[in-house]
Short mmCIF file of the C-alpha atoms (twelve columns), coordinates in Angstrom:
data_MODEL
# 
_entry.id   MODEL 
# 
loop_
_atom_site.group_PDB 
_atom_site.id 
_atom_site.type_symbol 
_atom_site.label_atom_id 
_atom_site.label_alt_id 
_atom_site.label_comp_id 
_atom_site.label_asym_id 
_atom_site.label_seq_id 
_atom_site.Cartn_x 
_atom_site.Cartn_y 
_atom_site.Cartn_z 
_atom_site.pdbx_PDB_model_num 
ATOM 1   C CA . CYS A 1   -0.245  19.040  -4.597  1 
ATOM 2   C CA . LYS A 2   -1.131  16.517  -7.322  1 
ATOM 3   C CA . ILE A 3   1.359   13.778  -8.230  1 
ATOM 4   C CA . SER A 4   1.053   11.735  -11.427 1 
ATOM 5   C CA . ASN A 5   3.189   9.418   -13.577 1 
ATOM 6   C CA . THR A 6   5.733   8.813   -10.835 1 
ATOM 7   C CA . SER A 7   6.060   7.398   -7.320  1 
ATOM 8   C CA . THR A 8   6.906   9.242   -4.125  1 
ATOM 9   C CA . HIS A 9   8.021   8.771   -0.543  1 
ATOM 10  C CA . LEU A 10  6.956   11.050  2.279   1 
ATOM 11  C CA . PHE A 11  10.328  12.245  3.549   1 
ATOM 12  C CA . THR A 12  9.370   14.654  6.357   1 
ATOM 13  C CA . GLN A 13  6.059   16.185  7.406   1 
ATOM 14  C CA . ASP A 14  6.237   18.762  4.616   1 
ATOM 15  C CA . THR A 15  8.576   17.246  2.012   1 
ATOM 16  C CA . PHE A 16  8.522   14.260  -0.312  1 
ATOM 17  C CA . GLU A 17  10.911  12.649  -2.766  1 
ATOM 18  C CA . TYR A 18  9.849   11.541  -6.219  1 
ATOM 19  C CA . LEU A 19  11.328  9.945   -9.331  1 
ATOM 20  C CA . LYS A 20  12.066  12.050  -12.419 1 
ATOM 21  C CA . PRO A 21  13.282  10.035  -15.429 1 
ATOM 22  C CA . VAL A 22  15.640  12.056  -17.627 1 
ATOM 23  C CA . SER A 23  16.885  9.421   -20.103 1 
ATOM 24  C CA . ALA A 24  16.867  5.708   -20.863 1 
ATOM 25  C CA . THR A 25  19.790  5.268   -18.461 1 
ATOM 26  C CA . GLU A 26  19.098  7.818   -15.741 1 
ATOM 27  C CA . THR A 27  16.364  8.744   -13.260 1 
ATOM 28  C CA . ASP A 28  16.797  11.663  -10.901 1 
ATOM 29  C CA . VAL A 29  15.509  11.623  -7.326  1 
ATOM 30  C CA . MET A 30  13.978  14.992  -6.463  1 
ATOM 31  C CA . LEU A 31  13.097  16.452  -3.053  1 
ATOM 32  C CA . HIS A 32  10.014  18.714  -3.101  1 
ATOM 33  C CA . SER A 33  8.920   21.073  -0.318  1 
ATOM 34  C CA . LEU A 34  5.153   21.369  0.145   1 
ATOM 35  C CA . GLY A 35  5.556   24.659  1.979   1 
ATOM 36  C CA . SER A 36  7.781   26.593  -0.402  1 
ATOM 37  C CA . GLY A 37  7.425   24.547  -3.573  1 
ATOM 38  C CA . ASN A 38  11.216  24.464  -3.893  1 
ATOM 39  C CA . GLU A 39  12.928  21.386  -5.296  1 
ATOM 40  C CA . SER A 40  16.431  19.976  -5.039  1 
ATOM 41  C CA . HIS A 41  18.254  17.054  -6.646  1 
ATOM 42  C CA . THR A 42  19.171  14.380  -4.071  1 
ATOM 43  C CA . GLY A 43  20.494  11.537  -6.206  1 
ATOM 44  C CA . LYS A 44  19.996  9.346   -9.251  1 
ATOM 45  C CA . PHE A 45  19.449  5.759   -10.369 1 
ATOM 46  C CA . PRO A 46  21.260  4.385   -13.462 1 
ATOM 47  C CA . PHE A 47  18.080  3.323   -15.293 1 
ATOM 48  C CA . TYR A 48  14.694  4.653   -16.406 1 
ATOM 49  C CA . VAL A 49  11.975  4.156   -13.803 1 
ATOM 50  C CA . THR A 50  8.757   5.913   -12.801 1 
ATOM 51  C CA . SER A 51  7.535   3.626   -10.048 1 
ATOM 52  C CA . GLY A 52  9.312   1.585   -7.410  1 
ATOM 53  C CA . SER A 53  10.243  1.071   -3.772  1 
ATOM 54  C CA . TRP A 54  13.570  2.492   -2.633  1 
ATOM 55  C CA . LEU A 55  15.489  3.360   0.513   1 
ATOM 56  C CA . ALA A 56  16.109  6.905   1.663   1 
ATOM 57  C CA . ASP A 57  19.867  6.476   1.137   1 
ATOM 58  C CA . GLN A 58  19.183  5.178   -2.419  1 
ATOM 59  C CA . THR A 59  21.320  2.054   -1.959  1 
ATOM 60  C CA . VAL A 60  18.467  -0.373  -2.703  1 
ATOM 61  C CA . MET A 61  15.538  -0.128  -5.087  1 
ATOM 62  C CA . ALA A 62  12.987  -2.602  -6.440  1 
ATOM 63  C CA . TYR A 63  10.868  -1.814  -9.471  1 
ATOM 64  C CA . THR A 64  8.713   -3.662  -11.990 1 
ATOM 65  C CA . MET A 65  8.323   -3.961  -15.744 1 
ATOM 66  C CA . PRO A 66  5.602   -5.763  -17.737 1 
ATOM 67  C CA . GLN A 67  6.190   -9.289  -19.018 1 
ATOM 68  C CA . ALA A 68  4.638   -9.985  -22.419 1 
ATOM 69  C CA . PRO A 69  2.002   -12.754 -22.605 1 
ATOM 70  C CA . ASP A 70  2.906   -16.153 -24.006 1 
ATOM 71  C CA . ASN A 71  0.914   -19.363 -24.204 1 
ATOM 72  C CA . ALA A 72  3.422   -21.448 -22.242 1 
ATOM 73  C CA . ASN A 73  4.190   -19.573 -19.025 1 
ATOM 74  C CA . TYR A 74  2.378   -16.229 -18.991 1 
ATOM 75  C CA . PRO A 75  -1.038  -16.606 -20.670 1 
ATOM 76  C CA . ASN A 76  -2.245  -13.322 -19.195 1 
ATOM 77  C CA . GLY A 77  1.163   -11.659 -19.127 1 
ATOM 78  C CA . GLY A 78  3.258   -11.104 -16.052 1 
ATOM 79  C CA . THR A 79  5.427   -8.741  -14.056 1 
ATOM 80  C CA . GLN A 80  9.213   -8.593  -13.980 1 
ATOM 81  C CA . VAL A 81  10.694  -7.590  -10.622 1 
ATOM 82  C CA . TRP A 82  14.066  -5.837  -10.899 1 
ATOM 83  C CA . LEU A 83  16.467  -5.145  -8.050  1 
ATOM 84  C CA . TYR A 84  19.127  -2.456  -7.762  1 
ATOM 85  C CA . ALA A 85  21.618  -3.158  -4.953  1 
ATOM 86  C CA . GLN A 86  25.395  -3.170  -4.515  1 
ATOM 87  C CA . ARG A 87  25.423  -0.760  -7.493  1 
ATOM 88  C CA . ARG A 88  24.099  -3.520  -9.748  1 
ATOM 89  C CA . THR A 89  20.748  -3.807  -11.521 1 
ATOM 90  C CA . ALA A 90  19.395  -7.233  -12.483 1 
ATOM 91  C CA . LEU A 91  16.154  -9.123  -12.965 1 
ATOM 92  C CA . LEU A 92  15.112  -10.727 -9.666  1 
ATOM 93  C CA . TYR A 93  12.195  -12.864 -10.853 1 
ATOM 94  C CA . VAL A 94  8.979   -12.860 -12.883 1 
ATOM 95  C CA . TYR A 95  5.475   -13.671 -11.663 1 
ATOM 96  C CA . ARG A 96  2.296   -14.428 -13.624 1 
ATOM 97  C CA . THR A 97  -0.657  -12.052 -13.826 1 
ATOM 98  C CA . GLY A 98  -3.776  -13.725 -12.491 1 
ATOM 99  C CA . ILE A 99  -6.970  -14.064 -14.477 1 
ATOM 100 C CA . GLY A 100 -9.745  -12.516 -12.444 1 
ATOM 101 C CA . ASP A 101 -11.945 -9.560  -11.655 1 
ATOM 102 C CA . CYS A 102 -13.928 -8.313  -8.683  1 
ATOM 103 C CA . ILE A 103 -17.168 -6.392  -9.195  1 
ATOM 104 C CA . CYS A 104 -17.084 -5.087  -5.651  1 
ATOM 105 C CA . ARG A 105 -16.440 -1.937  -3.650  1 
ATOM 106 C CA . PHE A 106 -12.657 -2.342  -3.386  1 
ATOM 107 C CA . GLY A 107 -11.732 -4.321  -6.497  1 
ATOM 108 C CA . LEU A 108 -8.784  -6.692  -6.704  1 
ATOM 109 C CA . PRO A 109 -5.990  -6.598  -4.115  1 
ATOM 110 C CA . PRO A 110 -3.215  -4.175  -5.137  1 
ATOM 111 C CA . GLN A 111 0.175   -5.281  -6.397  1 
ATOM 112 C CA . VAL A 112 2.799   -5.741  -3.688  1 
ATOM 113 C CA . LEU A 113 6.331   -4.390  -4.040  1 
ATOM 114 C CA . ALA A 114 8.320   -3.170  -1.040  1 
ATOM 115 C CA . VAL A 115 11.884  -3.092  0.244   1 
ATOM 116 C CA . SER A 116 12.255  -3.731  3.982   1 
ATOM 117 C CA . PRO A 117 13.340  -0.663  6.018   1 
ATOM 118 C CA . ASP A 118 16.724  -2.253  6.751   1 
ATOM 119 C CA . GLY A 119 17.285  -2.939  3.050   1 
ATOM 120 C CA . GLN A 120 17.764  -6.679  3.511   1 
ATOM 121 C CA . TYR A 121 14.593  -8.072  1.876   1 
ATOM 122 C CA . VAL A 122 12.092  -7.436  -0.919  1 
ATOM 123 C CA . VAL A 123 8.492   -8.659  -0.990  1 
ATOM 124 C CA . ALA A 124 6.596   -8.757  -4.274  1 
ATOM 125 C CA . GLY A 125 3.633   -10.330 -6.052  1 
ATOM 126 C CA . TRP A 126 0.010   -9.869  -6.995  1 
ATOM 127 C CA . ILE A 127 -2.970  -12.028 -6.068  1 
ATOM 128 C CA . ALA A 128 -5.278  -11.158 -8.966  1 
ATOM 129 C CA . GLY A 129 -7.290  -14.302 -9.681  1 
ATOM 130 C CA . LYS A 130 -6.660  -17.748 -11.124 1 
ATOM 131 C CA . VAL A 131 -3.037  -18.791 -11.850 1 
ATOM 132 C CA . SER A 132 -1.727  -16.022 -9.567  1 
ATOM 133 C CA . GLU A 133 1.534   -16.962 -7.885  1 
ATOM 134 C CA . PRO A 134 1.975   -16.518 -4.107  1 
ATOM 135 C CA . LEU A 135 3.668   -13.419 -2.730  1 
ATOM 136 C CA . ALA A 136 7.398   -14.028 -2.312  1 
ATOM 137 C CA . VAL A 137 10.276  -12.602 -0.269  1 
ATOM 138 C CA . TYR A 138 13.813  -12.318 -1.644  1 
ATOM 139 C CA . ARG A 139 17.061  -11.599 0.182   1 
ATOM 140 C CA . VAL A 140 18.851  -8.554  -1.221  1 
ATOM 141 C CA . SER A 141 22.419  -9.662  -0.444  1 
ATOM 142 C CA . ASP A 142 22.418  -12.812 -2.591  1 
ATOM 143 C CA . ARG A 143 19.141  -12.241 -4.520  1 
ATOM 144 C CA . SER A 144 17.784  -15.626 -3.414  1 
ATOM 145 C CA . ARG A 145 14.182  -16.498 -2.617  1 
ATOM 146 C CA . VAL A 146 13.640  -16.793 1.140   1 
ATOM 147 C CA . THR A 147 9.995   -17.858 1.180   1 
ATOM 148 C CA . SER A 148 6.685   -17.946 -0.646  1 
ATOM 149 C CA . PHE A 149 3.502   -17.432 1.335   1 
ATOM 150 C CA . ASP A 150 0.247   -19.342 1.335   1 
ATOM 151 C CA . PRO A 151 -1.896  -18.340 -1.669  1 
ATOM 152 C CA . SER A 152 -4.512  -16.953 0.742   1 
ATOM 153 C CA . VAL A 153 -2.097  -14.144 1.715   1 
ATOM 154 C CA . MET A 154 -3.107  -11.258 -0.539  1 
ATOM 155 C CA . GLY A 155 -1.157  -8.352  0.953   1 
ATOM 156 C CA . ALA A 156 2.027   -7.546  2.845   1 
ATOM 157 C CA . LEU A 157 3.457   -4.436  4.477   1 
ATOM 158 C CA . TRP A 158 6.730   -3.962  6.333   1 
ATOM 159 C CA . ASP A 159 7.006   -2.713  9.885   1 
ATOM 160 C CA . ARG A 160 8.575   0.743   10.190  1 
ATOM 161 C CA . SER A 161 11.999  -0.682  11.079  1 
ATOM 162 C CA . GLY A 162 13.907  -3.920  10.613  1 
ATOM 163 C CA . HIS A 163 12.304  -6.641  8.511   1 
ATOM 164 C CA . ARG A 164 9.083   -7.748  10.164  1 
ATOM 165 C CA . LEU A 165 6.351   -8.209  7.582   1 
ATOM 166 C CA . PHE A 166 2.613   -7.976  8.274   1 
ATOM 167 C CA . LEU A 167 0.544   -10.402 6.168   1 
ATOM 168 C CA . THR A 168 -3.080  -9.766  5.248   1 
ATOM 169 C CA . SER A 169 -5.802  -12.082 3.977   1 
ATOM 170 C CA . PHE A 170 -9.529  -11.888 3.368   1 
ATOM 171 C CA . ALA A 171 -11.782 -12.440 6.375   1 
ATOM 172 C CA . PRO A 172 -12.087 -14.505 8.446   1 
ATOM 173 C CA . THR A 173 -8.319  -15.186 8.327   1 
ATOM 174 C CA . ALA A 174 -6.616  -12.908 10.855  1 
ATOM 175 C CA . ALA A 175 -3.570  -10.826 9.990   1 
ATOM 176 C CA . GLN A 176 -0.203  -12.441 10.749  1 
ATOM 177 C CA . SER A 177 3.443   -11.443 10.892  1 
ATOM 178 C CA . TRP A 178 6.571   -12.937 9.339   1 
ATOM 179 C CA . THR A 179 10.298  -12.631 9.936   1 
ATOM 180 C CA . PRO A 180 13.074  -14.716 8.364   1 
ATOM 181 C CA . GLU A 181 14.119  -15.768 11.861  1 
ATOM 182 C CA . ALA A 182 10.722  -16.934 13.180  1 
ATOM 183 C CA . GLY A 183 8.626   -17.538 10.073  1 
ATOM 184 C CA . VAL A 184 4.878   -16.870 10.124  1 
ATOM 185 C CA . SER A 185 3.383   -16.019 13.522  1 
ATOM 186 C CA . SER A 186 -0.036  -14.995 14.792  1 
ATOM 187 C CA . LEU A 187 -0.664  -11.447 16.029  1 
ATOM 188 C CA . THR A 188 -2.279  -11.234 19.455  1 
ATOM 189 C CA . GLY A 189 -5.723  -9.662  19.241  1 
ATOM 190 C CA . ALA A 190 -5.620  -9.146  15.476  1 
ATOM 191 C CA . GLU A 191 -8.569  -9.710  13.174  1 
ATOM 192 C CA . ALA A 192 -8.565  -9.749  9.372   1 
ATOM 193 C CA . TRP A 193 -7.198  -6.591  7.704   1 
ATOM 194 C CA . PRO A 194 -8.815  -7.082  4.295   1 
ATOM 195 C CA . TYR A 195 -8.888  -3.604  2.763   1 
ATOM 196 C CA . ALA A 196 -6.255  -0.836  2.577   1 
ATOM 197 C CA . PRO A 197 -4.303  -1.528  5.791   1 
ATOM 198 C CA . GLY A 198 -1.683  1.066   6.651   1 
ATOM 199 C CA . LEU A 199 0.785   1.703   9.470   1 
ATOM 200 C CA . SER A 200 0.977   4.906   11.474  1 
ATOM 201 C CA . PRO A 201 4.196   6.880   10.891  1 
ATOM 202 C CA . ASP A 202 5.613   5.638   14.214  1 
ATOM 203 C CA . GLY A 203 4.546   2.037   13.508  1 
ATOM 204 C CA . SER A 204 2.476   1.733   16.682  1 
ATOM 205 C CA . GLN A 205 -0.907  1.186   15.006  1 
ATOM 206 C CA . VAL A 206 -2.456  -0.286  11.883  1 
ATOM 207 C CA . ALA A 207 -5.641  1.220   10.430  1 
ATOM 208 C CA . TYR A 208 -7.807  -0.698  7.966   1 
ATOM 209 C CA . THR A 209 -11.299 -1.200  6.520   1 
ATOM 210 C CA . ALA A 210 -13.425 -4.317  7.001   1 
ATOM 211 C CA . TYR A 211 -17.051 -5.388  6.826   1 
ATOM 212 C CA . VAL A 212 -18.939 -6.076  10.046  1 
ATOM 213 C CA . ASP A 213 -20.060 -9.355  8.450   1 
ATOM 214 C CA . PRO A 214 -17.535 -10.492 5.820   1 
ATOM 215 C CA . ASN A 215 -20.159 -12.823 4.344   1 
ATOM 216 C CA . ASN A 216 -22.609 -9.942  3.831   1 
ATOM 217 C CA . GLN A 217 -20.692 -6.963  2.499   1 
ATOM 218 C CA . VAL A 218 -23.117 -4.147  3.261   1 
ATOM 219 C CA . ASP A 219 -21.707 -2.457  6.379   1 
ATOM 220 C CA . PRO A 220 -18.078 -1.309  6.003   1 
ATOM 221 C CA . ARG A 221 -16.352 0.020   9.105   1 
ATOM 222 C CA . ILE A 222 -12.891 1.332   9.972   1 
ATOM 223 C CA . TYR A 223 -10.655 -0.186  12.653  1 
ATOM 224 C CA . ALA A 224 -7.312  0.314   14.370  1 
ATOM 225 C CA . TYR A 225 -4.961  -2.361  15.712  1 
ATOM 226 C CA . ASP A 226 -2.551  -1.433  18.509  1 
ATOM 227 C CA . VAL A 227 0.666   -3.311  17.709  1 
ATOM 228 C CA . LYS A 228 2.133   -3.184  21.233  1 
ATOM 229 C CA . ALA A 229 -1.075  -3.810  23.198  1 
ATOM 230 C CA . GLY A 230 -2.383  -6.433  20.759  1 
ATOM 231 C CA . THR A 231 -5.898  -4.971  20.687  1 
ATOM 232 C CA . THR A 232 -8.381  -4.082  17.949  1 
ATOM 233 C CA . ARG A 233 -11.091 -1.423  18.100  1 
ATOM 234 C CA . MET A 234 -13.742 -0.038  15.768  1 
ATOM 235 C CA . LEU A 235 -13.073 3.684   15.309  1 
ATOM 236 C CA . VAL A 236 -16.640 4.764   14.548  1 
ATOM 237 C CA . ASP A 237 -19.837 2.727   14.173  1 
ATOM 238 C CA . GLN A 238 -20.887 4.344   10.897  1 
ATOM 239 C CA . LEU A 239 -20.426 3.657   7.195   1 
ATOM 240 C CA . ARG A 240 -16.758 4.560   6.682   1 
ATOM 241 C CA . THR A 241 -13.951 3.250   4.457   1 
ATOM 242 C CA . GLN A 242 -10.346 3.761   3.343   1 
ATOM 243 C CA . VAL A 243 -8.986  4.968   6.665   1 
ATOM 244 C CA . ILE A 244 -5.457  6.396   6.440   1 
ATOM 245 C CA . PHE A 245 -3.024  7.990   8.873   1 
ATOM 246 C CA . ALA A 246 -2.548  11.714  8.290   1 
ATOM 247 C CA . LYS A 247 -0.043  11.744  11.168  1 
ATOM 248 C CA . ASP A 248 0.518   9.865   14.430  1 
ATOM 249 C CA . GLY A 249 -2.724  9.803   16.407  1 
ATOM 250 C CA . TRP A 250 -4.872  11.134  13.553  1 
ATOM 251 C CA . VAL A 251 -6.653  9.337   10.711  1 
ATOM 252 C CA . TRP A 252 -8.780  10.423  7.780   1 
ATOM 253 C CA . SER A 253 -11.555 8.283   6.320   1 
ATOM 254 C CA . LEU A 254 -14.238 8.391   3.648   1 
ATOM 255 C CA . ASP A 255 -17.878 8.686   4.642   1 
ATOM 256 C CA . GLU A 256 -20.059 6.215   2.719   1 
ATOM 257 C CA . ARG A 257 -23.696 6.129   1.676   1 
ATOM 258 C CA . VAL A 258 -25.918 3.304   0.477   1 
ATOM 259 C CA . CYS A 259 -25.944 2.944   -3.306  1 
ATOM 260 C CA . LEU A 260 -29.099 3.780   -5.226  1 
ATOM 261 C CA . PRO A 261 -30.143 1.936   -8.418  1 
ATOM 262 C CA . ALA A 262 -29.136 4.944   -10.531 1 
ATOM 263 C CA . ASP A 263 -25.605 4.859   -9.100  1 
ATOM 264 C CA . GLN A 264 -24.750 1.505   -10.706 1 
ATOM 265 C CA . CYS A 265 -22.270 0.799   -7.909  1 
ATOM 266 C CA . PRO A 266 -19.950 -2.212  -8.004  1 
ATOM 267 C CA . GLY A 267 -20.760 -2.716  -4.296  1 
ATOM 268 C CA . THR A 268 -23.523 -1.807  -1.865  1 
ATOM 269 C CA . THR A 269 -22.050 1.511   -0.720  1 
ATOM 270 C CA . MET A 270 -20.082 4.366   -2.254  1 
ATOM 271 C CA . PRO A 271 -18.286 7.490   -0.958  1 
ATOM 272 C CA . SER A 272 -20.673 10.307  -0.095  1 
ATOM 273 C CA . GLY A 273 -18.053 12.942  -0.864  1 
ATOM 274 C CA . ARG A 274 -17.368 13.769  2.775   1 
ATOM 275 C CA . VAL A 275 -14.001 13.083  4.416   1 
ATOM 276 C CA . TYR A 276 -13.619 12.973  8.204   1 
ATOM 277 C CA . ALA A 277 -10.595 13.408  10.461  1 
ATOM 278 C CA . ILE A 278 -10.547 11.433  13.718  1 
ATOM 279 C CA . ASP A 279 -8.446  12.211  16.781  1 
ATOM 280 C CA . LEU A 280 -7.656  8.702   18.031  1 
ATOM 281 C CA . SER A 281 -7.012  9.924   21.576  1 
ATOM 282 C CA . THR A 282 -10.516 11.401  21.948  1 
ATOM 283 C CA . GLY A 283 -12.545 9.772   19.171  1 
ATOM 284 C CA . VAL A 284 -13.761 13.193  17.996  1 
ATOM 285 C CA . ASN A 285 -14.761 13.282  14.302  1 
ATOM 286 C CA . THR A 286 -14.359 16.480  12.276  1 
ATOM 287 C CA . GLU A 287 -15.428 16.908  8.657   1 
ATOM 288 C CA . ILE A 288 -12.621 18.237  6.457   1 
ATOM 289 C CA . SER A 289 -13.348 21.248  4.253   1 
ATOM 290 C CA . TRP A 290 -11.583 21.268  0.881   1 
ATOM 291 C CA . GLY A 291 -10.756 24.028  -1.553  1 
ATOM 292 C CA . TYR A 292 -12.167 23.691  -5.058  1 
ATOM 293 C CA . GLY A 293 -10.605 20.674  -6.767  1 
ATOM 294 C CA . ASP A 294 -8.499  19.764  -3.736  1 
ATOM 295 C CA . ASP A 295 -10.698 16.927  -2.460  1 
ATOM 296 C CA . PRO A 296 -9.327  13.392  -2.987  1 
ATOM 297 C CA . HIS A 297 -11.867 12.593  -5.712  1 
ATOM 298 C CA . GLY A 298 -11.056 15.751  -7.639  1 
ATOM 299 C CA . GLN A 299 -7.329  15.082  -7.329  1 
ATOM 300 C CA . GLY A 300 -7.803  11.458  -8.346  1 
ATOM 301 C CA . GLY A 301 -9.256  12.199  -11.787 1 
ATOM 302 C CA . ILE A 302 -10.161 8.973   -13.583 1 
ATOM 303 C CA . TYR A 303 -8.962  6.992   -10.555 1 
ATOM 304 C CA . GLY A 304 -11.495 8.760   -8.340  1 
ATOM 305 C CA . TRP A 305 -11.539 7.780   -4.687  1 
ATOM 306 C CA . GLY A 306 -9.059  4.988   -5.353  1 
ATOM 307 C CA . VAL A 307 -6.182  7.417   -4.758  1 
ATOM 308 C CA . PHE A 308 -7.216  7.731   -1.096  1 
ATOM 309 C CA . ALA A 309 -4.893  5.031   0.212   1 
ATOM 310 C CA . PRO A 310 -2.158  4.501   2.838   1 
ATOM 311 C CA . ALA A 311 1.102   6.338   2.231   1 
ATOM 312 C CA . GLU A 312 4.616   4.965   2.606   1 
ATOM 313 C CA . PHE A 313 6.707   6.802   5.179   1 
ATOM 314 C CA . TRP A 314 10.422  6.319   5.565   1 
ATOM 315 C CA . PRO A 315 11.395  5.253   9.088   1 
ATOM 316 C CA . ALA A 316 12.683  7.805   11.604  1 
ATOM 317 C CA . THR A 317 11.826  10.835  9.456   1 
# 
């Protein structure tokens, strides 16, 4: 199943919801079954949108629109963050687009936009170089800013329930957590989660990619952090990247090879084309066999292996 020009939520193990704009003032929410291919209409939003973060009950949604450049406030343009809640849509805030680039294996950090599972908070922002503004959290009820994080925080992902936020930075800064009640706190046993961190569907583990030596980016490895136990472990001592949860207890990851001069890689390694599944309970690795065109690179088109990234599950589904 290939998805383009919209955003989706994994709803159950074999269904997902996606956005289907139908007019300038209406976007349908569609439920698609992977097994049967059948679709049903589950709701609508009173505006045009192709990408955003929304709750399963469709009471809260955050989405973005581009902000045009201007010499005074947005020299490189910006991003408008819009919030739909209490049946009202309004601009929440605008942040600047940073001026930067990264000729490296993973590129710039991705944009952040996510509604907390309990629908009470929104986190948004993008650390993309000079003049970037810090990631910020807003309260949904009164649309006020609750906090802005240190500029070194480049990523944020919500826990599977409530409103605990995991904060990520480049190594050697370890991952942290934040709640409006306690503020920023350290995570026992956590290291840096610099690249593509993602939670397991049940929220018990975080999988991510990191370099063995962050100052010498030649040996990427994949890791898992146990949230309850507060422990970190390397999943396999081989060149691997972009680990994602396929389901609880199972991850997929990309095998990597060293770049050759003819490859003209932005980093020192690149995907070999092989994808491995790992049973976290046994550590057994199994190469995945794909049908023609079904591999992540083939599905990704011009985005290539970049589409192989953590998914967003709704809680308790």
